[in-house]
C-alpha positions, 0 to 999 in steps of 0.5 A, a space after each residue: 143495305 136494306 134487305 127489302 131493296 136490291 143492291 143498285 148494281 144487281 142488274 150489272 154483269 162484269 167481266 174481269 180479265 185476270 190481274 192483280 191488285 187494283 183490278 180485282 179490288 175494283 171487281 170486288 167493289 162492284 160485286 159488293 154493290 150487287 154486280 155479277 163478276 166473272 173473272 177470266 183467267 188463263 189456264 194456269 190461273 196464276 194468283 198473287 205470285 206469293 203462294 196465296 191459296 184460293 180460299 184466302 184470295 178475298 179480292 176474288 171471293 164469290 166471283 165466277 171463274 172461267 178459264 180461257 186462253 185469250 191468245 187463241 182464237 177459241 179463247 177470244 171467241 169464248 170471251 166474245 160470247 161472254 161479252 154479249 151478256 156483259 155490261 162492263 169489261 175490266 182489264 189491267 194490262 200494260 198499254 197495247 196488250 189488249 190490242 195485241 190480243 186482238 181485243 182492241 176497244 174500238 173492235 169490241 165496241 163495234 160488236 158490243 156498243 153498250 159495253 163499258 170498258 174500264 182500262 187500268 195501266 200502271 204508268 199511263 198510255 204515253 211517256 217513256 215509262 208506259 211499257 215498263 213494269 211497276 208496283 204501288 211503291 214505284 207509282 207513289 215514288 213518281 207521284 211525289 207521295 212516297 217522298 212525303 211519308 215518313 220521318 226526316 231521315 227517309 221515306 216510309 213504305 206505306 201499304 198498297 192501299 194508297 196507290 193501288 186501291 185509293 189511286 188506281 182502283 177508285 179512279 177506275 171505278 169512278 170512270 166506269 160508273 160515270 160511263 154507265 151513267 152516260 150509257 143510261 142517257 145515250 144507250 152507248 158504252 165507251 172506254 174509261 181509261 186511267 192508270 195507277 200513277 194518274 190515280 195517285 197523282 189525282 190524290 194530291 191537288 190539296 197539297 199543291 194548293 197548300 204549297 201555293 199558299 205557303 202552308 206546305 213545304 217539300 221537307 218531310 215531317 215538317 208540315 201540319 199533317 205529316 207528324 211535325 206538329 205535336 197535336 197531329 202525330 203518333 205517340 208511344 205508350 207504356 206497353 210499347 204500343 201507340 196512340 194516334 193524336 189528331 187534335 187539330 182544332 183548338 177545341 179538340 186541342 183543349 180536350 187533349 190537354 185535359 186528357 193528358 193533365 197538361 191544361 195547367 202546364 201549357 197555354 192552349 192559345 200557343 197551339 200553333 206557335 212553332 217555337 212551342 212545339 218541341 216542348 209540347 211534343 216532349 210533354 205529351 210524349 212523357 204523358 203518353 208513355 205513362 199509361 198503356 194503349 188500352 188505358 189511354 183508349 178508355 180515357 179518350 173515349 170519355 172526351 172529344 179529343 181526337 185520340 185513338 189507339 193504333 190497332 192492328 188489323 185483327 184488333 180493328 176487326 174486333 173493335 166494338 165500334 167497327 162491329 156495331 157498324 157491321 164493317 166486318 164479316 166472319 166468313 170464315 175469317 174476317 172479311 171487310 165489306 161496305 155497308 150502305 143503306 140503299 133504301 
């Protein structure tokens, strides 16, 4: 961000009702773009339920903290005072909880008509699962996403960046920002409501199109982008690490063959011939196992071949390219942050 310009949300004040996962992530995201975020927690201030110390709670770092018991009249009155100076209210309760607390959105908007209320549930407001508990893995399972990730034998458990953050939080943020833009024209706020399941399903339209075009099938590890092809998958290296190969286009595939000394051993024109894939997979596996991950990364850096080392979190934070872009800050340990020039 250009230091000579204010962050675009510097005039926005956000109240975030205590939650875990996607709601704090959404609040963090708004804060990183300049918003002032106040986190309202119950007197006990529960965190992630896994013993996370406050100093390591990066999703809530830098947020103002206020302790209120919203089950009491005094707590609700204190929240109402906060909302008088607030632009956005974020909440991640199950459907009906806000209403049972006496904080129904219609009532809040009657008092604070410019308020934008961002609501994120797990399963959505309707249907037999609406009131049930769940976590990222459950929503991915019901969205068809979990079934598609993994090897032929079984699905793999992805990190919660897919459902919680990519699905729930980012859809919540988009809805909130859309309402703020609308408020600029109408001077009235409103409700932006979504769920982690809805957000996760919202990530999948491309695959329905591919299936309709007979370019994708439900069998796991049997499609273009799920590890079935020899030129879009992960290979083990000599030091028992891995490299990621994404040479989908013919020009990048030719560079991949050159990188692995296979130009004279495999006809690049056969890239998309499925009957050639088992042989090519074996050839590439034999080549990649001959060098370490670092050696392949060094060689790949000299070619536009879509081959990358599979780094862990700390390695990623220390990588020169990521450092050059300023995507990590030491404070006092690695903390990712977006960098966008608002000039």
